[in-house]
PDB file of N, CA, C and O in Angstrom:
ATOM      1  N   UNK A   1       0.843  -1.261   0.087  1.00  0.00           N
ATOM      2  CA  UNK A   1       0.042  -0.045   0.004  1.00  0.00           C
ATOM      3  C   UNK A   1       0.869   1.186  -0.038  1.00  0.00           C
ATOM      4  O   UNK A   1       1.813   1.306   0.742  1.00  0.00           O
ATOM      5  N   UNK A   2       0.565   2.127  -0.918  1.00  0.00           N
ATOM      6  CA  UNK A   2       1.382   3.322  -1.054  1.00  0.00           C
ATOM      7  C   UNK A   2       1.007   4.504  -0.177  1.00  0.00           C
ATOM      8  O   UNK A   2       1.843   5.314   0.222  1.00  0.00           O
ATOM      9  N   UNK A   3      -0.280   4.565   0.103  1.00  0.00           N
ATOM     10  CA  UNK A   3      -0.749   5.737   1.038  1.00  0.00           C
ATOM     11  C   UNK A   3      -0.276   7.055   0.406  1.00  0.00           C
ATOM     12  O   UNK A   3       0.110   7.976   1.126  1.00  0.00           O
ATOM     13  N   UNK A   4      -0.302   7.151  -0.881  1.00  0.00           N
ATOM     14  CA  UNK A   4       0.275   8.496  -1.336  1.00  0.00           C
ATOM     15  C   UNK A   4      -0.915   9.370  -1.793  1.00  0.00           C
ATOM     16  O   UNK A   4      -0.693  10.554  -2.045  1.00  0.00           O
ATOM     17  N   UNK A   5      -2.066   8.908  -1.906  1.00  0.00           N
ATOM     18  CA  UNK A   5      -3.310   9.636  -2.325  1.00  0.00           C
ATOM     19  C   UNK A   5      -3.826  10.324  -0.986  1.00  0.00           C
ATOM     20  O   UNK A   5      -4.294   9.660  -0.061  1.00  0.00           O
ATOM     21  N   UNK A   6      -3.704  11.683  -0.960  1.00  0.00           N
ATOM     22  CA  UNK A   6      -4.349  12.386   0.247  1.00  0.00           C
ATOM     23  C   UNK A   6      -5.753  12.695   0.170  1.00  0.00           C
ATOM     24  O   UNK A   6      -6.342  13.186   1.133  1.00  0.00           O
ATOM     25  N   UNK A   7      -6.318  12.436  -0.915  1.00  0.00           N
ATOM     26  CA  UNK A   7      -7.710  12.679  -1.178  1.00  0.00           C
ATOM     27  C   UNK A   7      -8.145  14.059  -1.464  1.00  0.00           C
ATOM     28  O   UNK A   7      -9.320  14.362  -1.669  1.00  0.00           O
ATOM     29  N   UNK A   8      -7.083  14.945  -1.469  1.00  0.00           N
ATOM     30  CA  UNK A   8      -7.366  16.332  -1.774  1.00  0.00           C
ATOM     31  C   UNK A   8      -8.181  16.533  -2.851  1.00  0.00           C
ATOM     32  O   UNK A   8      -7.931  15.952  -3.907  1.00  0.00           O
ATOM     33  N   UNK A   9      -9.197  17.325  -2.740  1.00  0.00           N
ATOM     34  CA  UNK A   9     -10.139  17.704  -3.954  1.00  0.00           C
ATOM     35  C   UNK A   9     -11.247  16.729  -4.113  1.00  0.00           C
ATOM     36  O   UNK A   9     -12.166  16.990  -4.890  1.00  0.00           O
ATOM     37  N   UNK A  10     -11.226  15.497  -3.357  1.00  0.00           N
ATOM     38  CA  UNK A  10     -12.222  14.661  -3.585  1.00  0.00           C
ATOM     39  C   UNK A  10     -13.166  14.665  -2.347  1.00  0.00           C
ATOM     40  O   UNK A  10     -12.746  14.791  -1.197  1.00  0.00           O
ATOM     41  N   UNK A  11     -14.447  14.520  -2.671  1.00  0.00           N
ATOM     42  CA  UNK A  11     -15.475  14.544  -1.528  1.00  0.00           C
ATOM     43  C   UNK A  11     -15.322  13.202  -0.798  1.00  0.00           C
ATOM     44  O   UNK A  11     -14.807  12.210  -1.314  1.00  0.00           O
ATOM     45  N   UNK A  12     -15.805  13.259   0.422  1.00  0.00           N
ATOM     46  CA  UNK A  12     -16.018  12.032   1.190  1.00  0.00           C
ATOM     47  C   UNK A  12     -16.778  10.991   0.352  1.00  0.00           C
ATOM     48  O   UNK A  12     -16.326   9.848   0.291  1.00  0.00           O
ATOM     49  N   UNK A  13     -17.872  11.312  -0.279  1.00  0.00           N
ATOM     50  CA  UNK A  13     -18.674  10.384  -1.076  1.00  0.00           C
ATOM     51  C   UNK A  13     -17.698   9.856  -2.201  1.00  0.00           C
ATOM     52  O   UNK A  13     -17.670   8.642  -2.398  1.00  0.00           O
ATOM     53  N   UNK A  14     -16.989  10.599  -2.865  1.00  0.00           N
ATOM     54  CA  UNK A  14     -16.036  10.084  -3.828  1.00  0.00           C
ATOM     55  C   UNK A  14     -15.039   9.057  -3.367  1.00  0.00           C
ATOM     56  O   UNK A  14     -14.828   7.993  -3.948  1.00  0.00           O
ATOM     57  N   UNK A  15     -14.410   9.496  -2.209  1.00  0.00           N
ATOM     58  CA  UNK A  15     -13.468   8.558  -1.494  1.00  0.00           C
ATOM     59  C   UNK A  15     -14.163   7.285  -1.033  1.00  0.00           C
ATOM     60  O   UNK A  15     -13.555   6.218  -1.120  1.00  0.00           O
ATOM     61  N   UNK A  16     -15.407   7.333  -0.547  1.00  0.00           N
ATOM     62  CA  UNK A  16     -16.050   6.054  -0.122  1.00  0.00           C
ATOM     63  C   UNK A  16     -16.332   5.207  -1.416  1.00  0.00           C
ATOM     64  O   UNK A  16     -16.182   3.986  -1.377  1.00  0.00           O
ATOM     65  N   UNK A  17     -16.700   5.782  -2.452  1.00  0.00           N
ATOM     66  CA  UNK A  17     -16.943   5.146  -3.744  1.00  0.00           C
ATOM     67  C   UNK A  17     -15.581   4.374  -4.153  1.00  0.00           C
ATOM     68  O   UNK A  17     -15.597   3.179  -4.450  1.00  0.00           O
ATOM     69  N   UNK A  18     -14.469   5.107  -4.144  1.00  0.00           N
ATOM     70  CA  UNK A  18     -13.271   4.651  -4.520  1.00  0.00           C
ATOM     71  C   UNK A  18     -12.831   3.452  -3.569  1.00  0.00           C
ATOM     72  O   UNK A  18     -12.183   2.516  -4.037  1.00  0.00           O
ATOM     73  N   UNK A  19     -13.146   3.489  -2.404  1.00  0.00           N
ATOM     74  CA  UNK A  19     -12.723   2.474  -1.391  1.00  0.00           C
ATOM     75  C   UNK A  19     -13.464   1.124  -1.543  1.00  0.00           C
ATOM     76  O   UNK A  19     -13.064   0.061  -1.067  1.00  0.00           O
ATOM     77  N   UNK A  20     -14.704   1.314  -2.338  1.00  0.00           N
ATOM     78  CA  UNK A  20     -15.503   0.075  -2.558  1.00  0.00           C
ATOM     79  C   UNK A  20     -15.108  -0.552  -3.859  1.00  0.00           C
ATOM     80  O   UNK A  20     -15.638  -1.623  -4.154  1.00  0.00           O
ATOM     81  N   UNK A  21     -14.218   0.004  -4.687  1.00  0.00           N
ATOM     82  CA  UNK A  21     -14.026  -0.509  -5.975  1.00  0.00           C
ATOM     83  C   UNK A  21     -12.875  -1.533  -5.853  1.00  0.00           C
ATOM     84  O   UNK A  21     -12.055  -1.416  -4.943  1.00  0.00           O
ATOM     85  N   UNK A  22     -12.803  -2.505  -6.729  1.00  0.00           N
ATOM     86  CA  UNK A  22     -11.868  -3.548  -6.788  1.00  0.00           C
ATOM     87  C   UNK A  22     -11.970  -4.481  -5.685  1.00  0.00           C
ATOM     88  O   UNK A  22     -12.981  -4.489  -4.982  1.00  0.00           O
ATOM     89  N   UNK A  23     -10.895  -5.351  -5.457  1.00  0.00           N
ATOM     90  CA  UNK A  23     -10.945  -6.366  -4.355  1.00  0.00           C
ATOM     91  C   UNK A  23     -10.129  -5.817  -3.170  1.00  0.00           C
ATOM     92  O   UNK A  23      -9.691  -4.668  -3.105  1.00  0.00           O
ATOM     93  N   UNK A  24      -9.984  -6.752  -2.269  1.00  0.00           N
ATOM     94  CA  UNK A  24      -9.276  -6.497  -1.024  1.00  0.00           C
ATOM     95  C   UNK A  24      -7.731  -6.073  -1.220  1.00  0.00           C
ATOM     96  O   UNK A  24      -7.103  -5.539  -0.307  1.00  0.00           O
ATOM     97  N   UNK A  25      -7.228  -6.322  -2.351  1.00  0.00           N
ATOM     98  CA  UNK A  25      -5.841  -6.077  -2.680  1.00  0.00           C
ATOM     99  C   UNK A  25      -5.689  -4.736  -3.476  1.00  0.00           C
ATOM    100  O   UNK A  25      -4.553  -4.315  -3.690  1.00  0.00           O
ATOM    101  N   UNK A  26      -6.769  -4.059  -3.916  1.00  0.00           N
ATOM    102  CA  UNK A  26      -6.788  -2.899  -4.853  1.00  0.00           C
ATOM    103  C   UNK A  26      -6.070  -1.778  -4.087  1.00  0.00           C
ATOM    104  O   UNK A  26      -6.488  -1.348  -3.011  1.00  0.00           O
ATOM    105  N   UNK A  27      -5.017  -1.351  -4.675  1.00  0.00           N
ATOM    106  CA  UNK A  27      -4.191  -0.312  -3.965  1.00  0.00           C
ATOM    107  C   UNK A  27      -5.020   1.099  -4.065  1.00  0.00           C
ATOM    108  O   UNK A  27      -4.925   1.910  -3.143  1.00  0.00           O
ATOM    109  N   UNK A  28      -5.744   1.338  -5.082  1.00  0.00           N
ATOM    110  CA  UNK A  28      -6.493   2.545  -5.128  1.00  0.00           C
ATOM    111  C   UNK A  28      -7.525   2.596  -4.184  1.00  0.00           C
ATOM    112  O   UNK A  28      -7.817   3.702  -3.726  1.00  0.00           O
ATOM    113  N   UNK A  29      -8.210   1.470  -3.759  1.00  0.00           N
ATOM    114  CA  UNK A  29      -9.204   1.443  -2.736  1.00  0.00           C
ATOM    115  C   UNK A  29      -8.508   1.708  -1.393  1.00  0.00           C
ATOM    116  O   UNK A  29      -9.018   2.509  -0.610  1.00  0.00           O
ATOM    117  N   UNK A  30      -7.424   1.103  -1.106  1.00  0.00           N
ATOM    118  CA  UNK A  30      -6.669   1.350   0.139  1.00  0.00           C
ATOM    119  C   UNK A  30      -6.250   2.870   0.226  1.00  0.00           C
ATOM    120  O   UNK A  30      -6.375   3.499   1.277  1.00  0.00           O
ATOM    121  N   UNK A  31      -5.792   3.377  -0.822  1.00  0.00           N
ATOM    122  CA  UNK A  31      -5.406   4.777  -0.874  1.00  0.00           C
ATOM    123  C   UNK A  31      -6.583   5.679  -0.414  1.00  0.00           C
ATOM    124  O   UNK A  31      -6.417   6.653   0.321  1.00  0.00           O
ATOM    125  N   UNK A  32      -7.860   5.256  -0.935  1.00  0.00           N
ATOM    126  CA  UNK A  32      -9.024   6.081  -0.550  1.00  0.00           C
ATOM    127  C   UNK A  32      -9.272   5.893   0.939  1.00  0.00           C
ATOM    128  O   UNK A  32      -9.568   6.871   1.626  1.00  0.00           O
ATOM    129  N   UNK A  33      -9.167   4.713   1.452  1.00  0.00           N
ATOM    130  CA  UNK A  33      -9.441   4.334   2.812  1.00  0.00           C
ATOM    131  C   UNK A  33      -8.429   5.200   3.637  1.00  0.00           C
ATOM    132  O   UNK A  33      -8.862   5.832   4.600  1.00  0.00           O
ATOM    133  N   UNK A  34      -7.227   5.253   3.338  1.00  0.00           N
ATOM    134  CA  UNK A  34      -6.137   5.946   4.177  1.00  0.00           C
ATOM    135  C   UNK A  34      -6.458   7.322   4.092  1.00  0.00           C
ATOM    136  O   UNK A  34      -6.266   7.986   5.111  1.00  0.00           O
ATOM    137  N   UNK A  35      -6.958   7.949   2.974  1.00  0.00           N
ATOM    138  CA  UNK A  35      -7.204   9.380   2.851  1.00  0.00           C
ATOM    139  C   UNK A  35      -8.371   9.688   3.769  1.00  0.00           C
ATOM    140  O   UNK A  35      -8.376  10.740   4.408  1.00  0.00           O
ATOM    141  N   UNK A  36      -9.427   8.749   3.865  1.00  0.00           N
ATOM    142  CA  UNK A  36     -10.639   9.054   4.795  1.00  0.00           C
ATOM    143  C   UNK A  36     -10.042   8.987   6.262  1.00  0.00           C
ATOM    144  O   UNK A  36     -10.357   9.853   7.078  1.00  0.00           O
ATOM    145  N   UNK A  37      -9.261   8.053   6.562  1.00  0.00           N
ATOM    146  CA  UNK A  37      -8.651   7.908   7.862  1.00  0.00           C
ATOM    147  C   UNK A  37      -7.927   9.223   8.247  1.00  0.00           C
ATOM    148  O   UNK A  37      -8.133   9.736   9.347  1.00  0.00           O
ATOM    149  N   UNK A  38      -7.166   9.714   7.435  1.00  0.00           N
ATOM    150  CA  UNK A  38      -6.385  10.882   7.702  1.00  0.00           C
ATOM    151  C   UNK A  38      -7.314  12.166   7.790  1.00  0.00           C
ATOM    152  O   UNK A  38      -6.998  13.126   8.492  1.00  0.00           O
ATOM    153  N   UNK A  39      -8.377  12.133   7.104  1.00  0.00           N
ATOM    154  CA  UNK A  39      -9.289  13.298   7.026  1.00  0.00           C
ATOM    155  C   UNK A  39      -9.935  13.360   8.370  1.00  0.00           C
ATOM    156  O   UNK A  39      -9.952  14.434   8.971  1.00  0.00           O
ATOM    157  N   UNK A  40     -10.485  12.248   8.901  1.00  0.00           N
ATOM    158  CA  UNK A  40     -10.990  12.095  10.343  1.00  0.00           C
ATOM    159  C   UNK A  40     -12.081  13.142  10.589  1.00  0.00           C
ATOM    160  O   UNK A  40     -12.101  13.610  11.727  1.00  0.00           O
ATOM    161  N   UNK A  41     -12.962  13.573   9.743  1.00  0.00           N
ATOM    162  CA  UNK A  41     -13.973  14.673   9.988  1.00  0.00           C
ATOM    163  C   UNK A  41     -15.303  13.988  10.379  1.00  0.00           C
ATOM    164  O   UNK A  41     -15.538  12.797  10.173  1.00  0.00           O
ATOM    165  N   UNK A  42     -16.111  14.827  10.938  1.00  0.00           N
ATOM    166  CA  UNK A  42     -17.449  14.307  11.324  1.00  0.00           C
ATOM    167  C   UNK A  42     -18.189  13.739   9.997  1.00  0.00           C
ATOM    168  O   UNK A  42     -18.881  12.724  10.074  1.00  0.00           O
ATOM    169  N   UNK A  43     -18.022  14.399   8.847  1.00  0.00           N
ATOM    170  CA  UNK A  43     -18.530  13.894   7.652  1.00  0.00           C
ATOM    171  C   UNK A  43     -18.194  12.480   7.407  1.00  0.00           C
ATOM    172  O   UNK A  43     -19.067  11.665   7.110  1.00  0.00           O
ATOM    173  N   UNK A  44     -16.776  12.128   7.541  1.00  0.00           N
ATOM    174  CA  UNK A  44     -16.326  10.800   7.311  1.00  0.00           C
ATOM    175  C   UNK A  44     -17.003   9.840   8.341  1.00  0.00           C
ATOM    176  O   UNK A  44     -17.388   8.718   8.015  1.00  0.00           O
ATOM    177  N   UNK A  45     -17.120  10.329   9.557  1.00  0.00           N
ATOM    178  CA  UNK A  45     -17.653   9.477  10.603  1.00  0.00           C
ATOM    179  C   UNK A  45     -19.178   9.156  10.136  1.00  0.00           C
ATOM    180  O   UNK A  45     -19.555   7.987  10.053  1.00  0.00           O
ATOM    181  N   UNK A  46     -19.974  10.170   9.858  1.00  0.00           N
ATOM    182  CA  UNK A  46     -21.346   9.951   9.423  1.00  0.00           C
ATOM    183  C   UNK A  46     -21.487   9.067   8.294  1.00  0.00           C
ATOM    184  O   UNK A  46     -22.423   8.270   8.221  1.00  0.00           O
ATOM    185  N   UNK A  47     -20.573   9.177   7.386  1.00  0.00           N
ATOM    186  CA  UNK A  47     -20.568   8.271   6.137  1.00  0.00           C
ATOM    187  C   UNK A  47     -20.320   6.809   6.541  1.00  0.00           C
ATOM    188  O   UNK A  47     -21.005   5.879   6.116  1.00  0.00           O
ATOM    189  N   UNK A  48     -19.308   6.676   7.379  1.00  0.00           N
ATOM    190  CA  UNK A  48     -18.957   5.244   7.993  1.00  0.00           C
ATOM    191  C   UNK A  48     -20.119   4.721   8.693  1.00  0.00           C
ATOM    192  O   UNK A  48     -20.416   3.540   8.517  1.00  0.00           O
ATOM    193  N   UNK A  49     -20.859   5.503   9.517  1.00  0.00           N
ATOM    194  CA  UNK A  49     -21.995   5.007  10.285  1.00  0.00           C
ATOM    195  C   UNK A  49     -23.109   4.622   9.266  1.00  0.00           C
ATOM    196  O   UNK A  49     -23.744   3.586   9.463  1.00  0.00           O
ATOM    197  N   UNK A  50     -23.357   5.356   8.257  1.00  0.00           N
ATOM    198  CA  UNK A  50     -24.340   5.059   7.212  1.00  0.00           C
ATOM    199  C   UNK A  50     -24.009   3.711   6.522  1.00  0.00           C
ATOM    200  O   UNK A  50     -24.939   2.963   6.218  1.00  0.00           O
ATOM    201  N   UNK A  51     -22.708   3.365   6.257  1.00  0.00           N
ATOM    202  CA  UNK A  51     -22.373   2.286   5.610  1.00  0.00           C
ATOM    203  C   UNK A  51     -22.537   1.045   6.469  1.00  0.00           C
ATOM    204  O   UNK A  51     -22.756  -0.051   5.955  1.00  0.00           O
ATOM    205  N   UNK A  52     -22.428   1.223   7.787  1.00  0.00           N
ATOM    206  CA  UNK A  52     -22.682   0.101   8.731  1.00  0.00           C
ATOM    207  C   UNK A  52     -24.050  -0.474   8.598  1.00  0.00           C
ATOM    208  O   UNK A  52     -24.276  -1.638   8.928  1.00  0.00           O
ATOM    209  N   UNK A  53     -24.966   0.317   8.123  1.00  0.00           N
ATOM    210  CA  UNK A  53     -26.458  -0.217   7.933  1.00  0.00           C
ATOM    211  C   UNK A  53     -26.632  -0.919   6.538  1.00  0.00           C
ATOM    212  O   UNK A  53     -27.734  -1.376   6.236  1.00  0.00           O
ATOM    213  N   UNK A  54     -25.664  -1.004   5.765  1.00  0.00           N
ATOM    214  CA  UNK A  54     -25.800  -1.512   4.520  1.00  0.00           C
ATOM    215  C   UNK A  54     -26.080  -3.043   4.461  1.00  0.00           C
ATOM    216  O   UNK A  54     -25.588  -3.738   5.350  1.00  0.00           O
ATOM    217  N   UNK A  55     -26.769  -3.577   3.566  1.00  0.00           N
ATOM    218  CA  UNK A  55     -26.921  -4.991   3.538  1.00  0.00           C
ATOM    219  C   UNK A  55     -25.806  -5.646   2.714  1.00  0.00           C
ATOM    220  O   UNK A  55     -25.808  -6.868   2.561  1.00  0.00           O
ATOM    221  N   UNK A  56     -24.852  -4.868   2.178  1.00  0.00           N
ATOM    222  CA  UNK A  56     -23.692  -5.373   1.500  1.00  0.00           C
ATOM    223  C   UNK A  56     -22.554  -5.531   2.495  1.00  0.00           C
ATOM    224  O   UNK A  56     -22.199  -4.587   3.200  1.00  0.00           O
ATOM    225  N   UNK A  57     -22.000  -6.696   2.547  1.00  0.00           N
ATOM    226  CA  UNK A  57     -20.926  -7.084   3.442  1.00  0.00           C
ATOM    227  C   UNK A  57     -19.736  -6.170   3.088  1.00  0.00           C
ATOM    228  O   UNK A  57     -19.053  -5.692   3.994  1.00  0.00           O
ATOM    229  N   UNK A  58     -19.476  -5.921   1.813  1.00  0.00           N
ATOM    230  CA  UNK A  58     -18.339  -5.179   1.460  1.00  0.00           C
ATOM    231  C   UNK A  58     -18.408  -3.687   1.952  1.00  0.00           C
ATOM    232  O   UNK A  58     -17.396  -3.072   2.289  1.00  0.00           O
ATOM    233  N   UNK A  59     -19.650  -3.157   1.968  1.00  0.00           N
ATOM    234  CA  UNK A  59     -19.866  -1.845   2.365  1.00  0.00           C
ATOM    235  C   UNK A  59     -19.687  -1.661   3.967  1.00  0.00           C
ATOM    236  O   UNK A  59     -19.218  -0.662   4.513  1.00  0.00           O
ATOM    237  N   UNK A  60     -20.126  -2.750   4.554  1.00  0.00           N
ATOM    238  CA  UNK A  60     -20.033  -2.825   6.139  1.00  0.00           C
ATOM    239  C   UNK A  60     -18.573  -2.977   6.465  1.00  0.00           C
ATOM    240  O   UNK A  60     -18.207  -3.061   7.637  1.00  0.00           O
TER     241      UNK A  60
END
C-alpha cells in the first residue's frame, strides 16, 4: 500500500466510492481508505455510520 493519495479535492462520497472498488488487494481502494482515515472529520464518521447499515458485506 502506497498511501500516497491524500484525497485532496475529492469529496467524502467520492473517496467512499473509490474505497469500494476492486478487491481487497486494490491499492486505489486502500489509498482512498487511508485518505478518509487521515481526514477524520464528522462527515467521514457519518458516512461510515451510514455504511454500517448496508446489506452489502463489502460496504459494512
